[in-house]
N, C-alpha and C positions, 0 to 999 in steps of 0.2 A: 411719190412714196416717201415716206419720213422715215427717221432712223428708228422709230420705236415700231412701225409697221415692217421693216426689216427684220428687226429683233425679234418679232411676234412670229415671223414666218421662219426664221430658222429655228425656233426652240420649240415652235409650234403652241398650241393653245393652252395647254396643262401645265406645260414647263415653262418656267422663267429664268433666266439668267442671274446668277449671282453676283449681287454687285456689294461693294463695303458698304458701310454707314459711316456717317458723320460722326466722328468721336466727339464732337462738341455738342450735339444733339441735347437739349436741357429733358431731362427724366428719361435718360436713355435706358432701355430695359435690355437684356442679351436675349436673343433669337433662341429658337430651339436647337438650330445649328450650332450657335457659338456653346450653348451648353453641351451637347453632345461630342463636341469636340474637346472641351475640356474636361467632362468625364473621361474620354479616351484617354487622354495621358494621366488622370488619376489612377486609372486601372493599372496602365502600363507601369508606372513608377512602382504601384504597391505591389505588382507581380514581381518586379526585381527587386524589390525590398525582400519580398518573402523569401526569394532565392539565396539572397545574400543571408539571410537568418537561418536557412538550412544547412548553407554550409558552413557559417559561423559557429552552429551548435555540433557541426560533424568534426569541428577543430580544422577546416581548410579556410583560414584566415587570407591569406594570400590570393588564392585562387577565387576564394568569394569577392574580395575586393576588386579585383582584377575585372571581375567577370560584371559586378556591379557598375563599376566607373565606365567601362565600354559600352555596356546597355542605357545605362543613365545618358550619357553623350548622346548616343544616337537619338533618345528618345528628344532629350532638347533640342536638339539639331533639327528635329523634322518640324 
């Protein structure tokens, strides 16, 4: 039994194991999963920025900046 057959057994016929792609591949386009991952980060950062805007508009500069930096660090670290 080959490694490919073993992988098919473990994941099933409709599921495939996720594998990294070669970054040196010519004419490489982003996969839908990569685009979804990027979009998730964009939405998370925009939500954090919206909360910062509201805090600044209400005059809570210190609290807003501390909260934004903490959330942005968590998003960046993920």
